[in-house]
C-alpha positions as CSV (number, residue, x, y, z in Angstrom):
1,M,22.2,-25.3,-34.1
2,E,22.3,-29.1,-33.4
3,I,24.3,-28.0,-30.1
4,L,22.5,-25.1,-29.1
5,D,18.9,-26.8,-29.6
6,H,20.1,-30.2,-27.8
7,N,22.0,-28.2,-25.0
8,R,18.7,-26.2,-24.8
9,R,16.7,-29.6,-24.4
10,A,19.2,-31.1,-22.3
11,W,19.1,-27.5,-19.7
12,D,15.2,-28.3,-19.9
13,R,15.5,-31.3,-18.6
14,A,17.7,-30.6,-15.9
15,V,15.5,-27.8,-14.4
16,G,15.0,-29.2,-10.5
17,E,17.5,-31.4,-10.8
18,S,20.6,-29.3,-11.0
19,E,21.4,-27.0,-8.2
20,W,22.1,-24.2,-11.1
21,T,18.2,-24.5,-11.4
22,I,16.6,-23.9,-8.5
23,P,15.5,-20.5,-7.5
24,V,16.2,-18.5,-4.6
25,G,13.4,-18.1,-2.2
26,P,11.7,-14.8,-1.0
27,E,13.6,-14.8,2.0
28,A,16.9,-14.1,-0.3
29,V,14.8,-11.3,-2.1
30,A,13.4,-9.7,1.1
31,A,17.2,-9.3,2.4
32,A,18.5,-8.1,-0.7
33,R,15.7,-5.5,-1.0
34,R,17.5,-4.5,2.0
35,G,20.7,-4.4,0.8
36,E,21.7,-7.5,2.2
37,W,22.7,-9.7,-0.9
38,Q,25.3,-11.9,-2.7
39,I,25.7,-14.0,-5.6
40,V,28.2,-16.6,-7.2
41,L,29.7,-17.0,-10.3
42,T,30.9,-20.2,-9.6
43,P,30.3,-22.9,-7.1
44,T,30.3,-21.6,-3.6
45,K,32.6,-18.7,-3.6
46,P,30.6,-15.0,-3.5
47,V,31.6,-12.4,-5.7
48,P,33.1,-9.4,-4.0
49,R,30.8,-6.6,-3.2
50,T,33.5,-4.2,-4.4
51,W,32.9,-5.8,-7.8
52,F,30.0,-4.4,-8.5
53,P,28.5,-0.4,-8.4
54,Q,28.3,0.9,-5.2
55,A,24.7,1.1,-5.6
56,L,22.6,-0.7,-8.2
57,N,19.6,1.4,-8.4
58,G,18.8,1.9,-12.3
59,V,22.1,0.3,-13.1
60,R,21.2,-2.1,-16.5
61,V,22.4,-5.5,-15.9
62,L,22.4,-8.5,-18.5
63,C,22.5,-11.9,-16.5
64,L,24.2,-13.6,-20.1
65,A,23.7,-17.2,-19.4
66,S,21.9,-17.0,-16.2
67,G,18.8,-18.4,-15.7
68,G,17.3,-20.3,-13.0
69,G,16.4,-18.1,-10.8
70,Q,19.3,-17.3,-9.1
71,Q,21.4,-14.0,-9.6
72,G,18.6,-11.9,-11.6
73,P,15.9,-12.0,-9.1
74,I,18.6,-10.8,-6.1
75,L,20.2,-8.2,-8.3
76,A,16.7,-7.1,-9.5
77,A,15.7,-6.8,-6.0
78,A,18.8,-4.8,-5.1
79,G,17.7,-2.3,-7.5
80,A,19.2,-3.0,-10.8
81,A,16.9,-3.1,-14.2
82,V,18.0,-6.8,-15.0
83,T,17.5,-8.5,-18.6
84,V,18.2,-12.5,-18.2
85,F,19.6,-14.2,-21.0
86,D,19.4,-17.8,-21.6
87,N,19.3,-20.7,-24.1
88,S,16.3,-22.9,-22.0
89,P,12.9,-21.7,-22.1
90,R,12.6,-23.4,-18.5
91,Q,15.6,-21.8,-16.7
92,L,13.8,-18.6,-17.9
93,A,10.7,-19.6,-16.3
94,Q,12.5,-19.9,-13.0
95,D,13.6,-16.2,-13.1
96,R,10.1,-15.5,-14.3
97,M,8.2,-17.2,-11.6
98,V,10.3,-15.8,-8.8
99,A,9.5,-12.0,-10.3
100,E,6.1,-12.7,-10.6
101,R,5.9,-14.2,-6.8
102,D,8.3,-11.7,-5.4
103,G,7.0,-8.5,-7.2
104,L,10.0,-8.0,-9.5
105,T,10.7,-6.6,-12.5
106,I,12.5,-8.7,-14.8
107,V,13.0,-9.1,-18.3
108,T,14.0,-12.2,-20.4
109,E,15.1,-13.4,-23.5
110,Q,15.8,-16.6,-24.9
111,G,18.9,-17.4,-27.6
112,D,22.6,-18.0,-27.8
113,M,24.8,-16.4,-25.5
114,A,27.5,-16.0,-28.5
115,D,24.8,-13.6,-30.4
116,L,23.5,-10.7,-28.6
117,T,22.7,-8.7,-32.0
118,R,19.1,-8.3,-30.7
119,F,20.8,-5.8,-28.0
120,A,22.1,-2.4,-29.5
121,D,25.8,-1.4,-28.3
122,D,26.5,0.3,-24.8
123,S,23.2,-1.3,-23.9
124,F,24.2,-2.6,-20.1
125,D,26.2,-0.8,-17.4
126,L,27.0,-4.5,-16.1
127,I,27.3,-8.3,-17.3
128,V,26.6,-10.8,-14.8
129,H,28.1,-14.5,-16.6
130,P,28.5,-17.4,-14.2
131,V,29.8,-21.0,-15.3
132,S,28.1,-21.2,-18.6
133,N,30.4,-20.8,-21.3
134,L,31.4,-24.7,-21.2
135,F,28.4,-25.2,-23.1
136,V,29.1,-23.6,-26.0
137,P,32.1,-25.0,-28.7
138,H,33.8,-21.2,-29.4
139,V,34.0,-18.8,-26.4
140,R,35.7,-15.5,-28.0
141,P,32.3,-14.6,-29.7
142,V,31.0,-14.2,-26.6
143,W,33.8,-12.2,-24.9
144,R,33.3,-10.0,-28.2
145,E,29.5,-9.6,-27.9
146,A,29.7,-8.9,-24.4
147,F,32.3,-6.3,-25.2
148,R,29.9,-4.7,-27.9
149,V,26.6,-4.4,-25.6
150,L,28.3,-2.9,-22.7
151,R,28.8,0.9,-22.3
152,A,32.2,2.2,-22.0
153,G,33.2,1.7,-18.1
154,G,31.0,-1.2,-17.6
155,D,31.9,-4.2,-16.2
156,L,31.8,-8.3,-17.3
157,L,31.8,-10.3,-14.6
158,A,32.3,-13.8,-15.5
159,G,33.0,-17.4,-14.3
160,F,34.6,-20.1,-16.3
161,C,36.1,-23.6,-15.7
162,N,39.9,-23.8,-15.8
163,P,40.2,-26.3,-18.6
164,V,42.9,-28.8,-16.5
165,M,39.6,-30.5,-15.2
166,Y,38.8,-31.9,-18.8
167,L,42.3,-34.0,-18.9
168,F,40.7,-36.6,-17.1
169,D,38.5,-39.4,-17.8
170,M,35.0,-38.1,-16.7
171,A,33.5,-41.3,-15.6
172,L,36.5,-42.0,-13.1
173,A,36.4,-38.8,-11.9
174,D,32.8,-38.6,-10.9
175,E,34.2,-41.9,-9.0
176,G,37.0,-39.9,-7.5
177,V,39.7,-41.4,-9.7
178,L,41.9,-38.6,-11.8
179,E,43.2,-40.8,-14.8
180,V,44.6,-38.5,-17.5
181,R,42.6,-39.1,-20.8
182,H,42.5,-36.3,-22.9
183,K,44.3,-33.5,-24.9
184,L,43.3,-30.0,-24.2
185,P,41.9,-28.4,-25.5
186,Y,38.4,-30.3,-25.1
187,S,35.4,-30.9,-26.8
188,D,32.6,-33.9,-26.4
189,L,32.3,-33.7,-30.0
190,T,36.2,-35.3,-30.7
191,H,37.2,-36.1,-27.8
192,L,34.1,-39.1,-26.6
193,T,34.1,-42.0,-28.3
194,P,30.7,-42.4,-30.7
195,A,29.6,-44.9,-28.1
196,E,30.0,-42.3,-25.5
197,R,28.7,-39.6,-27.8
198,Q,25.8,-40.9,-28.4
199,R,25.1,-42.1,-24.6
200,Y,24.9,-38.1,-23.8
201,M,22.6,-37.7,-26.8
202,D,20.2,-40.2,-25.6
203,D,20.3,-39.3,-21.8
204,L,20.2,-35.7,-22.5
205,Q,23.4,-34.5,-21.0
206,P,24.6,-31.2,-22.0
207,L,27.7,-31.2,-24.5
208,E,30.8,-29.5,-23.1
209,F,33.7,-27.8,-24.1
210,G,37.0,-27.3,-22.2
211,H,38.5,-23.9,-23.6
212,S,42.3,-23.0,-23.4
213,L,43.0,-20.1,-21.0
214,E,43.9,-18.0,-24.1
215,D,40.6,-18.2,-25.5
216,Q,39.2,-18.0,-21.7
217,I,41.2,-15.0,-20.2
218,G,43.2,-13.7,-23.6
219,G,40.0,-13.9,-25.5
220,Q,38.6,-11.2,-23.0
221,L,41.5,-8.9,-23.6
222,D,41.6,-9.6,-27.4
223,A,37.7,-8.1,-27.5
224,G,39.0,-4.8,-25.8
225,F,38.8,-5.5,-21.8
226,V,40.9,-5.0,-19.3
227,L,41.2,-7.4,-15.7
228,T,40.5,-5.5,-12.8
229,G,39.7,-8.4,-10.9
230,F,40.8,-12.2,-10.2
231,Y,40.0,-15.2,-8.1
232,E,39.8,-19.1,-8.0
233,D,37.2,-21.6,-6.6
234,V,36.3,-25.3,-5.8
235,W,33.6,-27.5,-6.0
236,P,33.2,-29.5,-2.5
237,G,33.2,-33.3,-4.3
238,Q,34.7,-33.0,-7.4
239,A,38.2,-34.9,-7.1
240,L,40.0,-32.4,-8.3
241,S,39.2,-30.1,-6.1
242,E,40.8,-32.1,-3.4
243,Y,44.3,-31.0,-5.3
244,M,44.0,-27.3,-6.8
245,P,40.8,-24.7,-7.2
246,H,39.9,-25.3,-10.7
247,Y,37.1,-22.5,-11.3
248,I,37.9,-19.0,-12.3
249,A,36.4,-16.0,-11.6
250,T,37.3,-12.5,-13.7
251,R,36.0,-8.7,-13.5
252,A,37.0,-7.3,-17.0
253,R,36.3,-3.8,-17.7
254,K,35.3,-1.9,-20.7
255,L,37.2,1.2,-20.8
């Protein structure tokens, strides 16, 4: 709970500062109502439209750990019945603001992405889960809960980090220097020095966890999903992006 509470406060503070907290404008919502829309799971690459149902009208969508007024309003404007679930009240407020501004219906729910017990089995047709599970210490419960609340035939669209990015000293990487420092899998709780970790806490920086690919991809398979789509992406300006894509998106189906 300490991690959950800290990261809640960190993301509340980040609203208006991080690009992942800036809601879409009215023009994007109007375009989505005309059928002209796209969303991202990773920093730059749009999700292929073939990953979505041909029509979104009435499709029950869970935007999982996806507050900020970005994916949820676009999908709602395209016709989906959208629930946005996030740990940050201020991120959820961004979705409500867009909904009120543009006349959309969006349900918002605050909670831990690894605990969806408030939702019944088979509650959703589609789950949209942008890069966010780096903020929880264990990712396999996220996949298990996603599988449970999806109906048979539903899809989980997920973005996440390649753990290779956590090999390097973070402060140096921000300066463009890639120096191997950490063993994987990574945790801010165990890999940072006490002084570094305290600075993160004092500065209200979210705590991060670099999950293994065995847990990110193997965990989806072990939860019961079948992978039906995969792509990689970069974040321009990050040092590692000069050498390799280090963000991943998957489409996984519950058969």
